[in-house]
C-alpha positions in Angstrom: -0.7 35.3 -4.5 0.6 32.6 -6.8 -1.7 30.9 -8.9 -3.0 27.7 -7.7 -2.0 24.8 -9.2 -4.5 22.4 -10.5 -4.1 18.8 -11.1 -6.2 18.8 -14.0 -3.9 20.8 -16.1 -0.6 20.4 -17.0 2.0 21.8 -14.8 5.2 24.0 -16.4 8.2 22.1 -14.5 10.4 24.4 -12.9 13.7 25.7 -15.0 16.7 23.7 -14.2 20.3 24.3 -15.0 21.3 20.7 -16.9 24.2 19.2 -15.2 26.6 17.0 -16.7 25.6 14.2 -14.2 22.1 15.1 -14.7 22.5 14.1 -18.5 24.7 11.2 -17.8 22.0 9.6 -15.7 19.0 9.8 -18.8 20.8 6.9 -20.2 21.0 5.0 -17.8 17.6 5.2 -16.4 16.2 4.2 -19.8 18.4 1.3 -20.2 17.4 0.4 -17.0 13.5 0.8 -18.2 14.5 -1.4 -21.2 16.4 -4.3 -19.2 13.8 -5.2 -16.2 13.3 -7.9 -14.7 10.3 -9.4 -16.4 12.2 -8.5 -19.5 14.9 -10.9 -18.8 13.1 -13.5 -17.3 11.3 -13.6 -21.1 14.1 -13.9 -22.6 15.5 -16.7 -20.0 12.2 -18.7 -20.4 12.6 -18.4 -24.2 15.8 -20.1 -24.2 14.6 -22.4 -21.8 12.0 -23.5 -24.0 14.2 -23.3 -27.3 17.0 -25.5 -26.4 15.4 -28.2 -23.8 14.5 -31.2 -25.3 13.5 -33.7 -22.5 10.0 -33.4 -22.4 9.6 -34.2 -18.5 11.8 -31.0 -17.8 9.6 -29.1 -19.8 6.6 -30.5 -18.1 8.1 -29.8 -14.7 9.0 -26.6 -15.7 5.2 -25.6 -16.8 4.2 -26.7 -13.6 6.6 -24.5 -11.8 5.3 -21.2 -14.0 1.9 -22.2 -13.0 2.7 -21.7 -9.3 5.0 -19.0 -10.0 1.6 -17.4 -11.1 0.2 -18.1 -8.3 2.6 -17.3 -6.4 3.2 -14.0 -7.8 -0.5 -13.2 -6.6 0.1 -14.3 -3.4 3.2 -12.3 -2.9 1.3 -9.2 -3.7 -1.6 -9.9 -1.1 1.4 -10.5 1.7 4.0 -8.3 0.9 1.8 -5.0 -0.3 -1.3 -5.2 1.7 -0.2 -7.9 4.6 -3.3 -10.2 3.4 -2.8 -13.7 4.5 -4.4 -14.9 1.4 -3.8 -18.8 1.8 -6.4 -19.7 0.3 -4.7 -18.9 -3.1 -4.5 -22.5 -4.0 -8.2 -23.4 -3.6 -8.7 -20.3 -6.2 -6.0 -22.0 -8.5 -7.6 -25.2 -8.3 -11.6 -24.1 -9.0 -9.8 -22.5 -12.3 -8.1 -25.7 -13.2 -11.5 -27.7 -12.6 -13.6 -25.3 -14.4 -11.7 -25.0 -17.3 -11.0 -28.9 -17.5 -14.9 -29.3 -17.0 -15.6 -27.2 -20.0 -13.2 -28.5 -21.9 -14.0 -32.5 -21.3 -16.1 -34.6 -23.9 -19.2 -33.2 -22.0 -19.1 -30.1 -22.5 -16.6 -29.6 -25.8 -15.9 -26.3 -25.2 -12.7 -24.4 -27.1 -9.7 -24.2 -24.6 -9.6 -20.0 -24.7 -13.1 -19.4 -23.8 -13.3 -22.5 -21.1 -9.7 -20.8 -19.6 -11.5 -17.3 -19.8 -14.7 -18.7 -17.7 -12.1 -20.3 -15.5 -10.5 -17.4 -14.6 -13.9 -15.7 -14.3 -15.1 -18.6 -11.5 -11.4 -18.0 -9.9 -12.0 -14.2 -9.3 -16.1 -14.8 -8.1 -14.8 -17.4 -5.4 -12.1 -15.0 -4.2 -15.0 -12.4 -4.1 -16.8 -15.0 -1.5 -13.4 -15.2 0.4 -13.5 -11.7 0.6 -16.5 -11.4 2.2 -15.2 -13.2 5.0 -12.1 -11.7 4.8 -13.5 -8.1 5.6 -15.7 -9.1 8.4 -12.4 -11.0 10.6 -8.9 -10.3 11.8 -6.1 -11.6 9.0 -5.0 -14.3 11.1 -8.2 -16.5 11.4 -8.8 -15.3 7.5 -5.5 -17.0 7.1 -6.9 -20.0 9.2 -10.2 -19.8 6.9 -7.5 -20.2 3.9 -5.7 -23.3 4.6 -9.5 -24.9 5.8 -10.8 -24.3 2.2 -7.8 -25.5 0.9 -8.0 -28.8 3.2 -11.7 -29.5 1.9 -10.9 -29.3 -1.8 -10.8 -33.2 -1.9 -14.3 -33.2 -0.1 -15.7 -30.5 -2.4 -14.3 -32.6 -5.6 -16.0 -35.7 -4.4 -19.4 -33.8 -4.2 -19.3 -33.1 -7.8 -18.3 -36.1 -8.8 -20.2 -36.5 -11.8 -18.6 -33.3 -13.3 -15.1 -33.3 -11.8 -14.8 -36.9 -11.7 -14.2 -37.3 -8.1 -11.4 -39.0 -6.7 -11.2 -41.0 -10.1 -10.0 -38.0 -11.7 -11.1 -36.1 -14.9 -9.7 -36.6 -17.8 -8.7 -33.9 -20.1 -8.1 -35.0 -23.3 -7.7 -32.1 -25.6 -4.6 -29.9 -26.1 -4.7 -26.0 -26.4 -4.5 -24.5 -30.5 -3.1 -21.6 -31.2 -4.0 -20.4 -35.1 -4.8 -23.5 -35.8 -1.5 -25.4 -34.5 -2.0 -27.7 -31.4 0.4 -27.1 -28.7 2.2 -29.8 -27.2 4.7 -29.7 -24.2 7.1 -26.9 -25.3 4.3 -25.1 -26.3 2.5 -25.2 -23.3 5.6 -24.2 -21.6 6.1 -21.1 -23.4 2.6 -20.2 -22.6 2.8 -20.5 -19.2 6.2 -18.6 -19.4 4.3 -15.8 -21.8 1.8 -15.0 -18.8 4.2 -15.5 -15.8 5.7 -12.3 -18.0 2.5 -10.5 -18.0 1.7 -11.5 -14.7 4.7 -9.6 -13.7 4.1 -6.6 -15.6 0.5 -6.2 -14.0 2.0 -6.3 -10.5 4.8 -4.2 -11.4 1.9 -1.4 -12.4 0.2 -2.4 -9.4 3.2 -1.7 -6.9 4.0 1.6 -8.9 0.4 3.1 -8.9 -1.8 4.5 -6.3 -3.5 1.5 -5.5 0.2 -0.1 -4.7 0.8 2.3 -2.3 -2.4 2.3 -0.7 -1.8 -1.6 -0.3 1.2 -0.7 1.7 -0.5 1.7 3.9 -3.4 -0.5 4.5 -0.2 -3.2 5.4 1.1 -0.4 7.8 -2.2 1.0 10.0 -5.4 0.6 7.8 -6.7 3.5 9.8 -4.4 5.7 8.5 -5.6 4.7 5.0 -9.3 5.3 6.0 -8.7 9.0 6.9 -7.2 9.9 3.7 -10.4 9.4 2.3 -9.9 5.9 0.6 -12.5 2.9 2.3 -10.2 0.0 3.4 -12.5 -2.7 2.3 -12.3 -1.5 -1.5 -8.4 -1.3 -1.7 -8.6 -5.2 0.1 -11.7 -6.0 -2.6 -9.3 -5.1 -5.2 -6.2 -6.9 -3.5 -8.3 -10.0 -3.7 -9.6 -9.9 -7.3 -5.9 -9.2 -8.4 -4.6 -12.3 -6.3 -7.6 -14.4 -7.8 -7.2 -13.5 -11.2 -3.5 -14.3 -11.3 -4.1 -17.9 -9.2 -7.2 -18.6 -11.7 -4.3 -17.6 -14.8 -2.0 -20.2 -13.2 -5.1 -22.7 -12.8 -6.7 -22.7 -16.3 -2.6 -22.9 -17.9 -2.3 -26.2 -15.2 -5.7 -27.9 -16.3 -3.9 -28.9 -19.5 -0.6 -30.1 -18.0 -2.0 -33.7 -17.0 -4.2 -36.2 -18.7 -6.2 -36.5 -15.8 -7.1 -34.0 -13.1 -7.2 -35.5 -9.4 -7.5 -33.4 -6.1 -4.2 -34.7 -4.9 -2.8 -32.0 -6.9 -4.4 -29.7 -4.6 -3.2 -30.4 -1.2 -1.8 -28.2 1.8 1.8 -29.5 0.8 1.1 -27.2 -2.5 -0.2 -24.8 -0.2 2.6 -24.6 2.0 4.9 -24.3 -1.3 3.2 -21.3 -2.1 3.7 -19.8 1.0 7.3 -20.8 1.5 8.3 -19.8 -2.1 7.3 -15.9 -1.1 9.2 -16.3 2.2 12.3 -17.6 0.8 12.1 -15.2 -2.4 10.6 -12.0 -0.7 7.4 -11.1 0.1 7.9 -7.4 -0.9 9.9 -7.8 -4.3 8.8 -8.9 -7.9 10.7 -11.3 -8.8 10.9 -13.1 -5.2 8.0 -15.9 -5.7 9.3 -16.5 -8.8 12.7 -17.3 -7.2 11.4 -19.3 -4.6 9.5 -21.3 -6.8 12.8 -22.1 -8.3 14.1 -23.1 -5.5 11.5 -24.9 -3.9 10.2 -26.7 -7.1 12.2 -27.1 -9.7 15.4 -27.5 -7.8 14.1 -31.1 -5.8 12.4 -32.1 -8.8 14.3 -31.5 -11.7 18.0 -30.6 -10.7 18.4 -33.4 -8.0 15.2 -35.6 -8.9 14.5 -36.2 -5.1 10.4 -35.3 -5.3 10.4 -38.0 -2.1 12.3 -35.7 -0.2 10.7 -32.5 -1.6 9.1 -31.8 2.4 13.0 -32.1 3.8 14.0 -29.8 1.5 11.3 -27.0 1.3 11.9 -27.1 5.0 15.5 -26.9 4.7 15.5 -24.2 2.3 13.2 -22.2 3.8 15.1 -22.4 7.4 18.1 -21.6 6.0 16.7 -18.4 3.7 14.9 -17.4 6.9 17.9 -17.1 9.0 20.8 -16.1 6.2 18.0 -13.7 3.8 15.5 -11.9 6.1 14.3 -9.8 3.3 14.7 -12.4 0.6 16.8 -13.6 -1.9 16.1 -11.0 -4.5 16.2 -8.4 -1.7 19.4 -9.9 -0.3 20.8 -9.8 -3.8 19.8 -6.4 -4.2 21.5 -5.4 -1.0 24.8 -7.1 -1.8 24.9 -5.3 -5.3 24.6 -2.3 -3.6 27.1 -2.8 -0.9 29.5 -3.7 -3.8 28.7 -0.6 -6.5 29.6 1.5 -3.0 32.6 -0.5 -2.2 34.2 0.3 -6.0 32.7 3.9 -5.9 33.6 4.6 -2.3 35.6 8.0 -3.2 33.0 9.5 -5.7 30.4 8.5 -2.8 32.5 10.4 -0.2 32.3 13.2 -2.4 29.0 12.8 -3.4 28.1 12.7 0.2 29.8 15.8 1.2 28.2 18.1 -1.5 24.9 16.6 -0.6 25.1 17.4 3.0 26.1 21.3 1.5 23.0 21.1 -0.9 21.0 20.0 2.1 21.7 23.3 4.3 21.4 25.3 1.5 17.9 24.0 0.7 17.0 24.1 4.6 18.3 27.8 4.5 16.3 28.9 1.5 13.3 27.4 2.3 10.2 29.3 2.3 6.6 28.4 3.5 5.0 30.8 1.4 5.8 28.5 -1.7 4.3 25.6 0.3 1.1 27.3 1.2 0.7 28.4 -2.1 1.1 24.8 -3.6 -1.3 23.1 -0.9 -3.9 25.9 -1.1 -3.7 25.2 -5.1 -5.2 21.9 -4.3 -8.0 23.3 -2.9 -8.9 25.3 -6.1 -13.1 25.2 -6.5 -13.2 24.0 -3.4 -16.5 25.6 -1.1 -15.7 27.1 2.1 -15.8 24.5 4.9 -18.5 24.2 7.8 -17.7 24.2 11.0 -17.4 21.0 12.6 -18.8 20.9 16.6 -18.2 18.3 19.1 -20.9 18.8 21.8 -21.2 16.9 24.8 -19.2 13.6 23.8 -18.4 11.4 25.7 -16.2 7.8 25.5 -16.0 4.8 27.3 -13.5 2.0 26.9 -14.8 -1.0 29.2 -14.5 0.6 32.8 -12.3 3.8 32.0 -13.5 6.8 31.1 -11.5 8.8 28.0 -13.8 11.7 27.6 -16.3 12.8 29.2 -18.0 16.3 28.3 -21.0 17.8 29.8 -23.7 18.5 27.9 -23.1 22.2 27.4 -19.3 21.6 26.8 -18.5 21.9 22.8 -15.3 22.0 20.8 -15.4 24.1 17.6 -13.4 23.7 14.9 -14.2 27.1 12.2 -12.8 27.5 8.9 -9.9 29.7 8.7 -9.1 29.5 12.5 -6.2 27.6 14.5 -8.1 25.7 17.7 -5.3 24.7 19.8 -6.2 21.0 21.7 -4.0 20.9 25.0 -3.9 19.0 28.3 -1.7 16.5 29.8 -1.1 12.9 28.9 -4.4 10.9 29.3 -6.4 13.9 29.1 -8.4 12.8 26.4 -7.1 14.9 23.1 -6.6 12.0 20.8 -9.6 10.3 21.7 -11.2 13.7 20.9 -9.6 13.5 17.3 -10.4 9.9 17.0 -14.1 10.5 17.7 -14.3 13.7 15.0 -12.5 11.7 12.5 -14.8 8.5 12.6 -12.2 6.2 13.9 -14.1 6.1 17.1 -17.9 6.9 17.9 -19.1 8.8 21.0 -21.1 6.6 23.1 -23.1 9.9 24.0 -23.0 13.4 22.2 -22.7 14.5 19.2 -20.4 15.6 16.0 -21.8 17.9 13.6 -20.3 19.2 10.2 -22.6 22.1 9.2 -26.5 20.3 9.5 -24.8 16.8 8.7 -24.3 14.6 12.1 -21.3 12.4 11.8 -20.8 11.0 15.1 -21.5 7.3 13.4 -19.7 7.8 10.0 -16.8 6.2 8.7 -13.2 7.6 8.7 -13.2 7.3 4.8 -16.8 9.2 4.7 -15.5 12.0 7.4 -12.7 12.7 5.3 -14.3 12.9 1.8 -16.6 15.5 3.6 -13.5 17.5 3.9 -11.8 16.8 7.0 -8.3 15.3 7.2 -6.0 14.2 9.8 -2.3 13.2 10.8 -1.5 11.0 13.7 0.6 11.3 16.5 2.7 8.1 15.5 3.4 8.5 11.3 2.9 5.0 9.9 4.6 5.1 6.4 5.9 2.0 4.6 9.5 1.8 4.8 10.4 0.5 1.3 8.2 3.8 -0.3 9.6 6.9 -1.2 8.3 10.4 -0.1 7.8 11.1 -3.9 5.8 7.9 -4.3 3.6 8.3 -1.5 3.0 11.8 -1.6 2.1 11.6 -5.3 -0.1 8.7 -4.7 -2.1 10.9 -2.4 -2.0 13.9 -5.1 -3.2 11.2 -7.8 -6.2 10.2 -5.4 -7.3 14.1 -6.0 -7.4 12.8 -9.9 -10.1 10.3 -9.8 -8.2 8.2 -12.4 -9.7 4.9 -12.4 -7.6 1.6 -11.2 -8.0 0.3 -14.8 -5.8 3.0 -16.2 -3.1 2.5 -13.5 -2.7 -1.2 -14.0 -2.6 -1.2 -18.1 -0.1 1.7 -17.1 -1.5 3.5 -20.3 -1.1 7.1 -21.6 -3.4 8.5 -18.9 -1.8 6.7 -16.2 1.8 8.2 -17.5 0.7 11.6 -17.2 -0.7 11.8 -14.3 2.1 9.9 -12.7 4.4 12.2 -14.3 2.3 15.5 -13.4 1.5 14.3 -9.5 5.5 13.2 -9.4 6.7 16.7 -10.4 4.0 18.4 -7.7 5.3 16.1 -5.3 9.1 17.1 -5.7 8.2 21.1 -5.6 5.9 20.3 -2.2 8.9 18.1 -0.8 11.3 20.3 -1.5 9.8 23.7 -0.2 8.7 21.3 3.1 12.4 21.1 3.4 13.0 17.3 2.3 14.4 18.0 -1.4 17.5 16.1 -0.3 15.4 13.0 0.3 12.6 12.6 -2.4 13.7 9.1 -3.8 15.2 7.9 -0.2 12.9 5.2 1.1 11.1 6.2 4.3 12.8 3.7 6.5 16.1 5.8 6.0 14.3 9.3 6.8 15.1 10.9 10.4 12.4 11.2 13.0 11.9 15.0 12.0 11.7 14.2 8.2 8.6 11.6 8.5 7.0 13.8 10.7 7.0 16.7 8.5 6.0 14.1 5.8 3.3 13.1 7.4 2.1 16.6 8.1 2.4 17.3 4.8 0.4 13.8 3.4 -2.7 15.6 5.8 -2.4 19.1 4.0 -1.9 18.0 0.8 -5.6 17.0 0.1 -8.8 19.3 -0.6 -9.7 19.3 3.2 -10.9 22.5 4.6 -10.5 21.2 8.5 -7.3 19.2 9.4 -6.6 17.6 12.4 -2.7 17.6 13.5 -1.7 15.6 16.7 1.7 16.9 17.6 3.2 17.5 14.3 5.8 19.6 15.7 6.9 16.5 17.7 11.0 16.0 16.9 11.0 19.0 14.7 14.5 21.4 14.9 13.2 25.1 16.2 13.9 26.1 12.2 11.2 22.8 10.5 8.8 24.1 13.9 9.1 27.7 12.6 8.2 26.4 8.9 5.7 24.6 10.2 3.6 27.2 12.1 4.0 29.5 9.1 2.4 26.7 7.0 -0.4 26.1 9.2 -1.1 30.0 10.0 -0.5 30.9 6.1 -3.3 28.0 5.2 -5.6 28.8 8.2 -5.2 32.6 6.7 -6.6 31.3 3.5 -9.8 29.5 5.1 -8.6 26.2 6.0 -9.4 25.7 9.9 -7.2 23.3 12.3 -7.6 21.7 15.1 -4.5 20.9 16.8 -2.8 18.8 19.7 0.5 20.1 20.5 2.9 20.0 23.6 5.4 22.8 22.5 3.2 25.3 24.4 5.6 28.3 23.2 4.8 26.9 19.5 1.0 26.6 20.0 0.1 29.5 22.1 1.6 32.0 19.5 -0.1 30.1 16.8 -3.6 29.4 18.1 -6.5 31.4 17.8 -9.0 29.5 20.1 -7.4 27.2 22.6 -9.3 24.3 24.6 -7.7 22.6 27.5 -8.4 19.0 28.8 -7.8 17.4 31.6 -8.9 13.6 32.8 -11.5 13.4 30.1 -13.1 17.0 31.2 -12.8 20.4 30.0 -11.0 22.9 32.1 -10.9 26.0 30.1 -11.6 27.5 26.8 -10.9 30.5 25.4 -8.5 33.0 23.4 -4.3 32.0 24.2 -4.4 35.3 26.6 -6.9 33.9 29.0 -5.4 30.6 29.0 -2.4 31.8 29.9 -3.7 33.5 33.1 -6.2 31.0 34.1 -4.8 29.3 37.2 -6.3 25.7 37.1 -4.9 25.6 33.5 -1.4 26.7 34.6 -1.1 23.9 37.2 -2.1 21.2 34.7 0.0 22.8 32.0 3.1 22.9 34.1 2.7 19.5 35.2 2.4 18.5 31.8 5.7 19.8 31.0 7.8 18.9 33.7 
């Protein structure tokens, strides 16, 4: 048996023969890491601040930069997590007013501690909003965001003794740095520095396990929860990070005007932030900043027609939605890729041919034993699983009975055995998987894991108890690569805190390097070596299915439920899947498998349960099921 792989210890990389292409690619990757988007933007902002002399342009630029910081947070919420945090402007205003109140004559605070308090106030307000967001749907949460922004003038008026109400709050102080007062140019550079820092923070989030978890939550919260990650934790992290960026933008915005008025924070500005994210590209890093440049800087600075800004907003948004569906940044990236392919067409054709041969060679040489060793290595030190027993379970959806087992009927998943669940469509198979994984709760009956009752437990809690799950319809973020999504799942086992990932410190770098290497080895052993770093949107249905099953297996779960894992696979891939499941079962992992391929399923199973119209028709070993007359009739009907 191969030595188990421990995620806590450095792994020795598999020796590779260095190729000319590999050596040539290293300098390019190194240069790309240095010449990245935030650094290019930082240089551009420095040059603008150094050579532009008109104070009005610098002021408008500073306003745009503060909006860009807030829009960057909104883009992270919309693009990564799918959360409609349209109350971002309200958090922006909270930070601006708290900062302005503290530096006013009545309190006389220094700007820097006041700005910190303003950011904390924005995060607290975001925390309050998150309590609402966790309890309602995303659509209604978006409406509440608009509602809160519309109430800002009334809230400011209620606290008029501090905020100045509709008259405005005078902001007479100017921030100083190292004893030097910051003028308009200094505030522009200050906003530029914090925009770059915000982009670096969001870039770290995007490449971290948290960013992958946000994307998986966006695609299907149930899938994320079944992997052991509570959805509320990811949503709360999203709200707090977005609130922080809104707070940073608001704290700088507070110092840009002599008076702070509630009219500065109206629904038009909310629409501006939302439109900037859509125009620039909600799934991109620089997209929201590009959107702010188009929607704010262009009408207010370039053509100087602020009175017609609403018309310009609408025109730009309409053109962008029609011509640039993925946003401006995404369209520019796609156009660049097309130009590069056109210039290197001959080379790409040669590469495609060699890649095709390499893929065929890899598939011919794939051995499930290596994958079994790698997957079993993740379970090193994990205690033997308890039995999962479903007894007398009943589940109704309105007047429809999805599952109705008699009181004495049981479905038992035993460690080290493969339990097959058969039945035609609508027989209750997926419902049974849902109640055992916590996605649905039984109306009657029990679900026990050892001596623990888990019928009402949350999916993430059941997953942490050692029960994994794959789904009938895989939900994979289209822009994420197989290596990235599997690396995030493996990094989850290391228990590295979000702080390390957000700061991208040496601990995070080491974890990212080791999990990326292990993910590559697993994917290659599973037959996905040719698409390691290809976005999931380009995967075939079979490759998508393999990746989804691999995500369920790449954990410390000792009981795994697979819903039609062989759907869309070739004969070779089905054989590899069967060997992998059988190899893990022989090591002690228990399986509950729903499968319509009878030849594969019956040859793989140790025990079979057959359902029909939500009721248990038969249960026993495969030989008994093959000769059962009622089961034969049901299964033949199911396979026609």
